[in-house]
C-alpha positions in Angstrom: -41.3 -15.9 -42.0 -43.0 -12.6 -42.3 -41.4 -9.2 -41.6 -42.7 -8.9 -38.1 -41.2 -12.2 -37.0 -37.9 -11.3 -38.7 -37.9 -7.9 -36.9 -38.6 -9.5 -33.5 -35.8 -12.1 -34.1 -33.4 -9.4 -35.1 -34.3 -7.4 -32.0 -33.8 -10.6 -29.8 -30.4 -11.2 -31.3 -29.4 -7.6 -30.7 -30.5 -7.8 -27.0 -28.7 -11.1 -26.5 -25.5 -9.6 -28.0 -25.9 -6.5 -25.7 -26.4 -8.7 -22.7 -23.4 -10.8 -23.6 -21.2 -7.6 -23.7 -22.5 -6.5 -20.3 -21.9 -9.9 -18.8 -18.4 -10.0 -20.1 -17.7 -6.6 -18.6 -19.2 -7.7 -15.2 -17.1 -10.9 -15.2 -13.9 -8.8 -16.0 -14.8 -6.5 -13.1 -15.3 -9.4 -10.8 -11.9 -10.9 -11.7 -10.1 -7.6 -11.1 -12.0 -7.2 -7.8 -10.8 -10.6 -6.7 -7.2 -9.9 -7.7 -7.2 -6.5 -5.9 -8.7 -8.1 -2.8 -6.0 -10.8 -2.8 -3.3 -8.2 -3.3 -4.8 -6.0 -0.5 -4.7 -8.9 2.0 -1.2 -9.9 1.0 0.0 -6.4 1.6 -1.8 -6.2 5.0 -0.3 -9.5 6.2 3.1 -8.6 4.7 3.2 -5.3 6.5 2.2 -6.9 9.7 4.9 -9.5 9.5 7.4 -7.0 8.4 6.5 -4.7 11.3 6.9 -7.5 13.7 10.3 -8.4 12.1 11.6 -4.8 12.6 10.0 -4.2 16.0 11.2 -7.5 17.6 14.8 -6.4 18.2 13.5 -3.2 19.8 11.3 -5.3 22.1 14.1 -7.6 23.0 16.4 -4.7 23.9 13.5 -3.2 26.0 13.0 -6.6 27.8 16.8 -6.8 28.5 16.8 -3.3 29.9 13.8 -4.1 32.1 15.5 -7.2 33.3 18.7 -5.2 34.2 16.6 -2.7 36.2 14.4 -5.2 38.1 16.3 -8.4 38.0 13.2 -10.2 36.8 13.3 -11.9 33.5 10.4 -11.2 31.2 9.8 -12.9 27.9 7.5 -11.9 25.1 5.5 -15.1 25.7 5.1 -14.2 29.3 3.9 -10.8 28.4 1.4 -12.3 25.9 0.1 -14.7 28.6 -0.3 -11.9 31.1 -2.2 -9.9 28.5 -4.5 -12.9 27.9 -5.2 -13.4 31.6 -6.3 -9.8 32.1 -9.1 -10.3 29.5 
């Protein structure tokens, strides 16, 4: 093996090591992006469910107040069905 082949082989090894480092960094970034995306959606869904949990008693008291004023019973399911019919 002459010096030119040795130099080219050494250069190819350096390039492959550099590419390997870059690929490891890209893979690490991809893993963290996936984790942050999962955490993001868990927070969004959790806040939605939590908001419903805390707003539900307020809605129930509003529906009872409405029923006492009008004498008509209204349920959250009826309200949801009425909303869907209008669309």
